[in-house]
C-alpha positions in Angstrom: 0.0 0.0 0.0 1.1 3.5 -0.6 1.7 5.9 2.2 0.5 9.0 0.5 -1.9 10.3 -2.1 -1.3 13.2 -4.5 -3.6 16.2 -4.6 -5.1 14.7 -7.8 -6.3 11.7 -5.8 -3.9 9.3 -7.4 -1.7 7.2 -5.2 2.0 8.0 -5.2 4.0 5.0 -6.5 7.4 6.5 -6.4 8.6 9.6 -4.4 12.0 11.2 -4.7 13.0 13.8 -2.1 16.4 15.6 -2.1 17.9 13.0 -4.4 21.3 13.8 -5.8 24.3 12.2 -7.4 27.8 13.5 -7.8 30.8 12.4 -9.8 33.8 14.2 -8.4 33.0 17.9 -8.2 30.1 17.7 -10.6 26.5 17.2 -9.4 24.9 15.3 -12.3 21.5 14.9 -10.6 19.8 17.2 -8.2 16.0 16.6 -7.6 14.5 18.3 -4.6 11.2 16.5 -5.2 9.5 14.3 -7.8 6.4 12.1 -7.6 5.4 9.4 -10.0 1.7 8.6 -9.7 -0.4 5.5 -10.4 -2.1 5.5 -13.8 0.4 7.9 -15.3 3.0 7.7 -18.0 5.6 10.3 -17.3 7.7 11.3 -20.2 11.3 12.4 -19.6 13.3 14.4 -22.1 16.6 16.2 -22.1 19.9 16.4 -24.0 22.6 13.8 -23.5 24.2 14.5 -20.1 21.0 16.1 -18.7 20.7 13.4 -16.0 18.2 11.1 -17.5 20.3 8.0 -17.2 21.3 8.9 -13.6 17.6 9.3 -12.7 16.8 5.9 -14.1 19.8 4.4 -12.4 18.8 5.7 -8.9 15.3 4.4 -9.3 16.3 1.0 -10.6 19.2 0.6 -8.1 21.8 0.5 -10.8 23.3 3.8 -9.6 24.1 4.5 -5.9 22.7 7.9 -5.1 24.8 10.1 -2.8 21.8 11.5 -0.9 18.1 11.9 -0.5 15.3 9.4 -0.1 13.3 7.2 -2.6 10.2 5.3 -1.6 8.2 2.8 -3.8 4.7 2.4 -2.6 5.7 3.8 0.7 8.7 1.5 1.3 12.2 3.0 1.4 14.4 1.9 -1.5 18.0 1.1 -0.4 20.6 3.0 -2.5 22.4 1.1 -5.2 20.5 -2.2 -5.0 18.9 -3.6 -8.2 17.6 -6.6 -6.2 15.8 -4.3 -3.7 14.3 -2.3 -6.5 13.0 -5.4 -8.3 11.5 -6.7 -5.1 9.6 -3.4 -4.8 8.2 -3.8 -8.3 10.6 -1.7 -10.3 11.6 -3.0 -13.8 13.8 -1.2 -16.3 14.2 -1.6 -20.1 17.7 -0.3 -20.8 18.8 1.1 -24.2 22.0 -0.9 -23.9 20.3 -4.4 -23.9 21.8 -6.1 -20.8 21.1 -9.5 -22.3 23.6 -12.4 -22.3 24.4 -13.0 -25.9 25.6 -16.6 -25.4 22.3 -17.6 -23.8 19.1 -18.4 -25.6 16.0 -16.2 -25.8 14.2 -18.4 -23.3 17.1 -18.3 -20.9 17.4 -14.5 -21.1 13.8 -13.9 -20.5 13.8 -16.0 -17.3 17.3 -15.0 -16.2 17.5 -14.6 -12.4 14.2 -16.2 -11.6 12.4 -19.6 -11.8 9.5 -20.2 -14.0 6.2 -20.0 -12.0 5.2 -23.5 -13.1 8.7 -25.1 -12.6 8.9 -28.4 -10.8 10.7 -28.3 -7.5 14.4 -29.3 -7.4 17.8 -28.0 -8.3 17.6 -28.7 -12.1 16.3 -26.2 -14.6 12.8 -27.1 -15.8 13.4 -26.5 -19.5 9.8 -27.2 -20.4 8.4 -24.7 -17.9 11.1 -22.2 -18.9 10.1 -22.4 -22.6 6.4 -22.3 -21.9 6.7 -19.2 -19.7 9.1 -17.5 -22.2 6.6 -18.1 -25.0 3.8 -16.6 -22.9 6.0 -13.6 -22.1 6.6 -13.0 -25.8 3.0 -13.5 -26.7 2.0 -11.0 -24.1 3.7 -8.2 -26.0 2.6 -9.4 -29.4 5.6 -11.5 -30.5 5.5 -15.1 -31.8 7.8 -17.5 -30.1 8.1 -19.4 -33.3 9.2 -16.4 -35.3 11.8 -15.3 -32.7 13.1 -18.7 -31.8 13.2 -19.6 -28.1 16.4 -21.6 -28.5 18.3 -19.1 -30.6 21.3 -17.3 -29.0 20.4 -13.7 -28.4 23.7 -12.5 -30.0 22.5 -13.9 -33.4 19.4 -11.7 -33.4 19.1 -8.3 -35.0 19.0 -5.2 -32.8 15.2 -4.6 -33.0 14.4 -8.1 -31.9 16.8 -7.9 -29.0 15.0 -4.6 -28.0 11.7 -6.4 -28.0 13.1 -9.3 -25.9 14.4 -6.8 -23.3 10.9 -5.3 -23.2 9.3 -8.7 -22.8 11.7 -9.5 -20.0 10.8 -6.4 -18.0 7.0 -6.7 -18.8 7.1 -10.3 -17.5 8.1 -9.1 -14.1 4.6 -7.5 -13.7 6.1 -4.2 -12.5 4.5 -1.4 -10.5 7.0 1.0 -11.9 8.3 0.4 -15.5 11.2 2.5 -16.6 11.6 2.6 -20.4 14.9 4.0 -21.7 14.4 4.9 -25.3 12.5 1.7 -25.9 11.7 2.5 -29.6 15.1 3.8 -30.7 15.7 0.8 -32.9 12.1 -0.1 -33.8 10.0 0.7 -36.8 6.6 2.5 -36.6 4.5 -0.6 -36.1 6.7 -2.1 -33.3 7.0 1.4 -31.7 3.2 1.6 -31.5 3.2 -1.8 -29.7 5.6 -0.4 -27.1 3.6 2.8 -26.6 0.5 0.6 -26.2 2.2 -1.4 -23.5 3.1 1.7 -21.6 -0.5 2.9 -21.7 -1.7 -0.6 -20.7 0.4 -0.7 -17.6 -0.7 2.8 -16.6 -4.4 2.0 -17.2 -4.0 -1.0 -14.9 -2.7 1.2 -12.0 1.0 1.1 -12.6 3.4 4.0 -13.4 5.7 4.4 -16.3 8.8 6.5 -16.7 9.3 6.9 -20.5 12.6 8.3 -21.6 12.7 9.2 -25.2 14.4 11.4 -27.9 11.5 11.0 -30.3 9.4 13.9 -29.1 6.3 13.0 -31.0 6.2 9.6 -29.2 6.8 11.2 -25.8 4.0 13.7 -26.3 1.7 11.0 -27.7 2.0 8.5 -24.8 2.6 10.8 -21.8 0.3 12.2 -19.2 3.1 14.5 -18.0 6.4 15.4 -19.6 9.3 16.5 -17.4 12.4 18.1 -18.8 15.9 17.7 -17.3 18.8 20.1 -18.0 22.2 19.8 -16.3 20.8 17.4 -13.8 17.9 19.6 -12.7 14.2 19.5 -13.3 13.5 22.6 -15.4 9.9 21.9 -16.5 7.0 19.7 -15.6 4.4 20.0 -18.3 0.9 18.7 -19.0 0.3 17.4 -22.6 -1.3 20.7 -23.8 1.9 22.6 -22.8 4.4 20.0 -24.2 4.6 21.3 -27.7 7.7 20.2 -29.6 8.9 23.8 -29.8 8.4 24.2 -26.0 10.2 20.9 -25.2 13.2 21.8 -27.4 13.5 25.3 -25.9 13.4 23.8 -22.3 15.9 21.1 -23.2 18.6 23.3 -24.9 17.7 26.7 -23.6 17.0 28.1 -27.1 15.7 27.4 -30.6 17.0 24.8 -33.1 16.9 25.4 -36.9 17.2 22.7 -39.6 17.7 23.6 -43.2 16.2 21.6 -46.1 19.0 19.7 -47.9 20.0 21.2 -51.2 19.1 19.1 -54.2 21.9 17.6 -56.2 22.5 19.0 -59.7 20.0 17.8 -62.2 22.9 16.5 -64.4 24.7 14.8 -61.5 25.9 11.3 -62.7 24.7 8.1 -61.3 27.1 7.0 -58.6 25.5 3.8 -57.3 23.6 1.4 -59.4 22.0 -2.0 -58.4 20.4 -4.3 -60.9 18.6 -7.4 -59.7 20.7 -7.6 -56.6 19.9 -10.4 -54.2 21.3 -11.6 -50.8 20.0 -13.6 -47.8 16.6 -12.0 -47.1 17.0 -9.4 -49.8 15.9 -8.7 -53.3 15.8 -8.6 -56.1 16.7 -4.9 -55.8 17.1 -2.3 -58.5 18.3 1.1 -57.5 20.1 4.2 -58.8 21.5 7.0 -56.6 23.2 10.1 -58.0 26.3 11.7 -56.8 25.5 14.2 -54.0 22.1 12.7 -53.4 20.7 11.6 -50.0 18.5 8.6 -50.5 16.5 7.5 -47.4 15.5 3.8 -46.9 12.3 3.3 -45.0 10.4 0.1 -44.0 9.0 -1.8 -41.1 11.1 -4.1 -38.8 12.4 -7.0 -40.9 11.8 -5.2 -44.2 15.5 -5.5 -45.3 16.7 -1.9 -44.7 19.9 -3.0 -42.9 20.5 -6.0 -45.2 20.5 -3.6 -48.2 23.0 -1.3 -46.5 25.3 -4.1 -45.5 25.1 -5.8 -48.9 26.2 -2.6 -50.7 29.1 -2.3 -48.1 30.2 -5.9 -48.6 29.5 -6.8 -45.0 26.8 -9.2 -46.3 27.6 -11.2 -49.4 25.3 -10.8 -52.4 24.0 -13.9 -54.1 23.0 -12.4 -57.5 22.6 -9.4 -59.7 25.2 -6.6 -60.3 26.3 -3.5 -58.5 28.4 -0.6 -59.9 30.1 2.5 -58.4 30.9 5.4 -60.7 30.1 3.0 -63.6 32.7 0.4 -62.6 31.6 -3.0 -61.4 31.4 -3.4 -57.6 31.5 -7.0 -56.3 32.7 -6.8 -52.7 33.6 -10.1 -51.1 34.1 -8.5 -47.7 33.7 -5.2 -45.8 37.3 -4.4 -46.5 36.6 -4.6 -50.3 33.9 -2.0 -49.7 36.3 0.3 -47.8 38.8 0.0 -50.6 36.1 1.0 -53.1 35.5 4.2 -51.2 32.6 3.2 -49.1 32.1 4.2 -45.4 29.5 2.4 -43.3 28.1 3.8 -40.1 26.2 0.8 -38.5 23.3 1.1 -36.1 25.0 -0.1 -32.9 28.0 2.2 -32.4 29.0 0.6 -29.1 29.1 -3.0 -30.5 29.9 -2.3 -34.2 31.8 1.0 -34.4 33.8 1.9 -31.2 36.2 0.3 -28.8 34.8 2.0 -25.7 37.8 1.6 -23.5 40.2 2.9 -26.1 41.0 6.6 -26.6 39.1 9.0 -28.9 42.3 9.3 -30.9 42.6 5.6 -31.4 39.0 5.3 -32.5 38.8 8.2 -34.9 42.1 7.4 -36.7 41.9 3.6 -37.0 40.7 3.9 -40.6 43.6 6.1 -41.7 46.5 4.6 -39.9 48.2 3.6 -43.2 48.0 7.2 -44.4 49.5 8.5 -41.1 52.4 6.0 -41.0 55.8 6.6 -42.5 57.7 3.5 -43.7 55.2 1.4 -41.8 55.8 3.2 -38.5 53.0 5.2 -36.8 54.1 8.3 -35.0 52.0 9.2 -32.0 52.4 12.9 -32.6 51.0 12.6 -36.1 48.1 10.4 -34.9 47.2 12.8 -32.1 47.3 15.8 -34.4 45.0 14.0 -36.9 42.7 13.0 -34.2 42.3 16.5 -32.9 41.5 17.8 -36.4 39.0 15.0 -37.0 37.2 15.6 -33.7 37.1 19.4 -34.1 35.8 18.9 -37.7 32.7 17.2 -36.4 32.4 19.1 -33.1 33.1 16.3 -30.7 32.8 17.9 -27.2 35.6 16.5 -25.1 38.4 17.3 -22.7 41.1 15.6 -24.7 41.5 13.1 -27.5 43.3 10.9 -25.0 40.2 10.2 -22.9 38.2 6.9 -23.5 35.6 7.3 -26.2 33.2 5.5 -23.9 33.3 8.5 -21.5 31.5 10.6 -24.1 27.8 11.1 -24.4 25.9 9.2 -27.1 25.8 12.2 -29.4 29.5 12.9 -29.1 30.3 9.2 -29.7 28.2 9.3 -32.9 29.9 12.5 -34.1 33.2 10.7 -33.5 32.0 7.8 -35.7 31.1 10.3 -38.4 34.5 12.0 -38.1 36.2 8.7 -38.6 34.1 8.0 -41.7 34.8 11.5 -43.2 38.5 11.1 -42.6 38.6 8.3 -45.2 37.1 10.7 -47.8 34.5 8.2 -49.0 32.5 8.6 -52.2 29.6 6.6 -50.7 28.4 7.1 -47.2 26.1 4.3 -45.9 24.1 5.1 -42.7 22.1 2.6 -40.6 20.0 4.4 -37.9 22.4 7.4 -37.9 20.8 9.1 -34.9 19.9 6.1 -32.7 20.2 7.0 -29.0 21.1 10.7 -29.4 19.2 13.7 -28.2 17.4 16.3 -30.3 20.3 18.8 -30.2 22.8 16.1 -31.3 20.4 15.0 -34.0 20.3 18.5 -35.5 24.1 18.5 -35.6 24.3 15.1 -37.2 21.7 16.1 -39.8 24.0 19.0 -40.6 26.9 16.6 -41.1 24.8 14.5 -43.5 23.9 17.6 -45.4 27.5 18.7 -45.5 28.6 15.3 -46.9 26.1 15.5 -49.7 27.0 19.1 -50.5 30.7 18.1 -50.8 29.7 15.5 -53.4 29.3 12.3 -51.3 26.5 10.0 -52.2 24.5 9.1 -49.0 22.2 6.2 -48.4 20.5 6.4 -45.0 18.3 3.6 -43.5 16.2 4.8 -40.5 13.1 3.6 -38.6 12.2 7.3 -37.9 10.0 8.5 -40.8 10.3 12.2 -39.7 14.1 11.9 -39.9 14.0 10.5 -43.4 11.5 13.2 -44.5 13.8 15.8 -43.1 17.2 14.8 -44.5 16.3 12.9 -47.8 16.0 14.0 -51.4 14.1 10.8 -52.1 12.9 7.9 -50.0 12.9 4.2 -51.1 10.4 2.1 -49.2 11.1 -1.6 -48.5 9.1 -4.6 -47.6 10.2 -8.2 -47.4 13.6 -7.4 -48.9 12.1 -5.6 -51.9 11.9 -1.9 -52.8 8.2 -1.2 -53.1 8.5 2.4 -54.4 10.8 5.4 -54.5 9.2 8.7 -53.4 10.3 12.2 -54.2 10.7 14.4 -51.2 7.4 16.3 -51.8 5.5 13.1 -52.2 7.0 11.3 -49.2 4.1 11.7 -46.7 3.8 9.4 -43.8 0.7 7.9 -45.4 2.4 7.2 -48.6 5.4 5.6 -46.9 3.3 3.4 -44.6 1.1 2.3 -47.5 4.1 1.2 -49.5 5.7 -0.4 -46.4 2.6 -2.5 -45.8 2.0 -3.5 -49.4 2.8 -7.0 -50.7 5.7 -7.4 -53.1 4.9 -8.9 -56.5 7.2 -11.3 -58.4 10.2 -9.7 -60.0 9.6 -8.6 -63.6 11.7 -10.0 -66.4 13.3 -6.6 -67.1 13.8 -4.7 -63.9 13.4 -1.0 -63.9 15.8 1.3 -62.1 14.7 3.1 -59.0 14.9 6.4 -60.7 12.4 5.3 -63.3 10.2 3.9 -60.6 10.2 7.1 -58.6 6.5 7.4 -58.2 4.0 8.0 -55.5 2.1 5.0 -56.5 3.1 1.8 -54.6 1.7 -0.4 -57.3 4.2 1.1 -59.8 7.1 0.8 -57.3 6.3 -2.9 -56.6 8.3 -3.8 -59.6 11.5 -2.5 -57.9 
């Protein structure tokens, strides 16, 4: 039972009083008072470094607070104890997926607890484990057969791992559910499922803390939106007050502007051409992209967005068709072949696929140009450091020194460092897979500027993203995929949400005998684009 009721008549599920956390001389969280009420979804927004992660950590027990009191349903929460938080009904979905890659889906879902229907004894009841895991997936709308209960989690794509993490937290039947950017790697349909779960828990008397960078989702799902800046609560808004402009102003202390990307010259040559390209789970795909063009790739989860990006880069082998760059045949047998052809790939999971977190910023941003920096096969540390400083400054990485670990940077600064490393290779083709995943609205604006700059300097850019608004903002054209096929290619003015989602949900037709290029298929009609 709770020990207090808010003036609204709702019971207080979580109360924070005088809670603060310090790292050295810096106070990263300072909350005199905050209440989370039953039946409410509370949205939390703020730039990277605003204190959102620290707030989540103090509530979940992952971070040891330095002072203040937290109560859950009237019971004091011991500092720094995840076990105590879980016993009080707190569950958290982390953006970083704290799953064990070597274990199966079923083992991860029940990690740390016995299945409710397990037989007594010391041995693991595999049948009960699988049955409960299947029920947990079904409860959030996933098919156990499609996911594969016995598959190692490390073999699954990022969106599926995100949904498993959500199912794991949901299966604990929490009183307080903390969602840390739960839709950052999901498509529109899956994101709606997660928003529905948040509302479902609130409607059944729970409380939800929803941390997000997609402001439209935060506004849609939340009963209140709180804004953190420099560790302090600067605004607590009702939905009518939480306009996008107001939220951005409170987050960054000013206004953000985003320019429309300049169109490439009409006579720009075709830089990338795909004809009948196939790969595992992909194709056939026909596509043309001009030099200096930004082509967005949209589609639902499992549509083949990432497979297309990785096939072009050489990270996934193609099984048929032809590709060309600048008119020359492109048949990469590995990612290294793609690099040597002038391709730079920025994958969706920077911490797993792009960065060595414990290594320095200098080591991370120069790793792709070490041969250029070396003389007679010997790398000089002075030359490497000077190059790293230039690269980091060029993309506005905010840091103390290039010698600090790249893992100590915020998500936005880490992503800018990844962009800097890619730009340092002077690529002709820049491939982006979820380029702003896990970064705040301010960092997103800067990354969009980097993408615009790349195109303005003549790079060809292909960007796959689950955020439709992002693609609408940065792209000259948007190709929509479903089941490994390009359904249509939409010009910027025709790329409405309705047109994109209609194409994304349409059924591919068998490949025609003479495939048309994407530029010829650039139509607002999904039926015409199905041939691509």
